[in-house]
N, C-alpha and C positions, 0 to 999 in steps of 0.2 A: 585226302590231300587235295583232290580235285575241287571239292566244295570250298575249302579254305581259299584257294586261288581265285575263284569266281567272286567271293565276298570282298576280297581286297580290291579287285578291279572295279566293282560297283561303288565302293567307298571313294576311290579316286575320281570316278566320274561325277559323283554328287558334289564333291569339293570343287571341281572345275566349274560346274554349273553355277554354284553359289558365287564364285569369284566373278564370273561373267555378269550375273545379275546385279551384284553389288557395284561393279564398275559402271554398268549402264545407268543405274539409279544415281550414282555420284555425278555422272556427266549431266544428267537432266537437272539435278539440283544446282550444279554450277552454272548451267545455262540460264536458269530462271533468276538466280541471284545476280548474275552479270547484267541481265536485262533490267532488273530493278534499279541498279546503280546508275543507269543512264538518265534517270529522272532526278538524280541528286545533284544539286549545284555545288561544285567544289569551291566556289567563292565564299560559301558560308561555312566551310570546314576549316578549322585552324590546324594546319599540318605542322609537324616538327620541321625544323630547319633542314635536316638532312633529306627529308622527303620533298620539301618544296624546292630544294636545290636540284633534285632529280627532275622535277617538272620544268625548271628553267633550262636544263640541259636538253630535255625533250623538245622544248619550244625552239631552241637554237637548231636542233637537228631538223625540225620541221621547216624552219626558215631556209636552211641549207638545201633541203629537198626542193623547196619552191624555186630557189635560185637555179638549181641544176635542171629544173624543168623548163627554164627559159629557152626559147629557140636560139638565143645568141650566146648561150653558155658554152656551147661546143666550139672548140677552136676552129673547126672547119666551116662554121657559119659565115655568111657573107659579111664583109667588112662594112661598117656604117661610116658614111661621110656625107654630111648634109651641108652644102655650101651656104645655104640661107640661114643657118644657125648663127648666133652671135659668135664673133671671133674667139677662138679658143674652145668652142663647144661643138665643133664640126663632127666629132666622133661620137656624139650622143644622139639618141633618137629624139626628135623634136618634142615628143610628148612629155619628156622628163626635164626639159630645159626651163628654168625660171630665170629670166634675164632682168627682172625688176624687183625692187624691194620697197621698204617703207620704214617708218619709225614707230609703228604701232607696238605698244607694249603687250607682251603675251605672258600667260601663266606658265608655270612649270608642271602643271597637272591638267587632267581633264581632256576633253576633245578639242583639238585645235579650232574646229569650226565654231566652237562656243566661247572662244577667248574674248571676243570683242562685242560688247553690248551695242556700241555705236562707233563707226569709223569716222574719224575727223576728215573733213573735206579739204581743208586748207592748212598750210604750214606757215606759222609765224616764227621767224628767227630774229633774235636781237643779240647784238654783241655788247656785253655788259661788264661793268666793274661794280664792286660792292658799294662804292660811294653813291651810286645811282639806284640803290635797292628800292627805296620808297617810290621813286618815279616809275621804275619797271613794274612794281606792283600795281600802280595806277594804270599803266599801259595794258598789262595783261588782263585786267578786269574789264576792259572794253571789248574783249573778244569772248565769244561763246564757246560751248563744247564742240562746235564744228571746227575749231582751230586746234591743231597740235602745236604746243609751245616748245621751242628749242632755244636754249641759251648758250651762247659762246662766251666763255669767261676768259677775258684777256689778262686778268690779274691772278688767276689760279685759285680763287676762293669760291668754293661751291657749297660746302656744308652749311654756311651761314644763311643760305636761302631756305633752309628747311622750315623756318617759321611760317612760311606761306604754304597753305594747303595745296594750291595749284602747282607748287614747285615739286611736289612728290610724284606727280605724273608727267612732269616736263622732262625733256631730254637735255642733259647737261654735258657740254664738251668743254674741257678746260686745257688750254695751252697758253702759256704766258706770252704777253707782248706781241699779239698777232691781231690783224685787222679782220673786218667782216668778209672782205673779198678773199683773203687767205683762207679763212674757214670755208667760205662758199665753194671755192675751187676744190677743196679736199673732202668736204663732207656732204655737199649737196649735188652730187653727180645726178644728171637727169634720170638715170635708171633707178637711183635710190629714192628720189622724191616723186616718182611717176604716179604714185597713188593720190597725190594732192592736185586739185584743180588749179590752185593758185599758190604762189610762194611769195611771202613778204620777207624782204631783207632790209631790216630797219636799224637805225642808230638808236642809242639809248637816251638821247637828250631831246625827246619829243613830248610836247604837251598835248594831251588827248582829251581835254575837257569837252571839246565839240566834235568828238569822233565816236562812231559806233561801228564795229567790225562787220556785223551782219548787214547793216544798211549800206555800208560801203560796197560790199560784194553785190548787193542788189543793183546798185548803180553801174558798177563795172560791167556786169552782164547785160544790163539794159542798153548800154551805149556801145557794147562790143569792143571793150578795151582789152588788149592783150598785154600792154605795158602801161602802167598808171602810177599815180601817187596822189595822196590827199593834197588839197590846196594848202598853201602856207600863209600864215598871217602876214599880210603885207607890211605891217609896221614893226616887225620884229626881226632884226638881222638882215643881212644882205641876201638877196635872192633874185633870180631871173624874173623878167616880166611873165614868162610863160607859166611859171609855177606859183605865182601869186593868186590867192583866192579871189574869186569874183562873187559878190554877194547876190547877184541877180540870176543865177542859173545853177543847174545841177553839175554840169560838166563843161569844160571847154577844151578845144583841141588846137586852136591857133591863137596868135597874139601879134602885137606890133612891138618891135624893139627899136632901139636907137637907129637913126639913119645909117645905112651901110652895113649893119650887122647881119642882115639876112639877104643873101644873094638870090634866094628863092623863098617865097612865102610858105612853101610846104616843107622847108628844111629847118633844122635847128639853127638858132634858138627860138625861131618864130613858130615852129610846129614840129611834130614828131620828136618831142623832147620832154624828159623828166630828169630831175636831179638824182644823185646817187644816195641821198640820205635816207629816203623812205620809199624805194621803188617796190612795185608789186608786179609780178610776172605770171602770165598764164603758163600752164605746163608746157605748151608747145613753144612759146616764146623763150622760156627759160632753157629749153634744150639747145637752142641756138646761142643764147647769150653766154651760157656756161662755157661753150667751146671758144668764145671770143675772149674770155678772161685769161690774161697772161699769167703763167705760173709764178713768175718772179716779180710781177708788178702788183704790189699788195694793197695800194690805196684806191685803185679804181678810177683815178683821175683821167678824164678823157673818154671814159666808157659811156658817159651820158650822151655825148654827141654821136656815138656809133650805134646806139641801141636800135635806131631806125632800120638798120640792115637786117634785123631779125623778124620783121613783120611787114606785110604788104597789104594795102597801101599804108605806109607808116603814118601819114598825117591823119588817117582815120582810125587807126588801131592803137595810137598812143595819145593819152590825154590826162587831164588833171581833174580830179573830183572836187568840186567846189563846196558842195553842201555838206561834205564830211571833211572837215579841215583840222589841221594840226598847227602847233606853234613850235618852231625850231628854237630851242633854248640856248643854242650856241655855247655848249660846255666843251672846251677842248680837252677832253679826258685822255685821248690818245697821246697828246703832247707830253703828258707826264710819264708815259711809257718809253719815251726816247732816252737818249744818253747824251750828257754834256760832252762836247768835244771842241777843242781849239778855242776855248773861252766862250763858246756859244751855249745858250740854254737848251735843255732837251727838246723843247717844242720847236726851236729854230731848226734843228736837224731834221725833225719830222716834216716840217713844212718844206724844207729844201728838197727832200726826197719826193714829196708829192708833186712838186713842180717838175722835177726831173723825170718822173714817171709819165707825166702828161706828154712831154716831148717824145719820150721813148715810144709810147703807145702810138702816137700820131705817126711817127716815122715808120714803125712796123706795119701799120695799117696801109700807109701809102705805098710802101715797098711790096706788100702782099698784093695790092691792087695792080701795081705795075707788072709784077711777075706773072699774074694771072692773064692780063691782057696780052702780054708778049707770048705766053704759051698758046692761047687760043688763036693768036694771029699767025702762029707757025704751023697750025694744023692743016 
């Protein structure tokens, strides 16, 4: 019986040894198999939906872990308050604040840094109606790929422009019966258009047979113009002496008007003056002009005489480009967007409002000047 007990004990010992050896070998095999999977690209493996979903969950868990590792994720961390951040963003670290934007079109896929093959340097905005479609096509074709095109549609019709290839990459904003200054105040905030060196805010009834966008920009930069416009054909429509084209020079900044019209040769309408039909603003000048546009005064009348307040010295920074000139076709398209009242035609109501807005703007500006002078006088 003693011999039988010893043989049973040895059998159990051998079984235990084999179990340990088997376990050790399994661990080694698992280790080497796991190492080999590190060299396999999971992007090339098509996984079942249930498995790929588990990867998505794992990715979210990783993101959550990254957030929890932020030094400011703990409620006891110091409170952020940066007074130099833009208003409303004081509670954010400056490195995450993006205060400016643009109208660059971006893809829905790929790397954001690879979205744009070329960034437009300038912004051309035109307030348009479908009746002027052919003329707008001629206008846009005078501008190169350096210009971002933006159309404001006052008649609500946009899909009809798809026949033009350039329209497919243009920005279209459609709100019925509004003017270009109404659009500009709401859609051309300086922080939104900060990516563009110059902003064109043009009417739709401009003939551009003698105009080239790139050449115009060369002259604007050459002569240091922050606010400008192309010269106007002097024999077509009513215009100021200052904005009439001169055939013997590239640019002019001063003129002579009727006796008594200019109290100072450096002030409008003899200098520091362009009209509101086709102005071009530098980024810096537009930041000032935008703030001067009144929210409820939509026609912009009177604004041309006040533009000088946004650049210094105004009689050197504002000018007319003569060698790149345009023709004002004088098509009263906005008049048809008015409404007949008290027996008056729609265009008559529009013109009456224009004149009234001119008076309102002048009064507001004079009152603002007076209030400011009184304030600094009391300091």
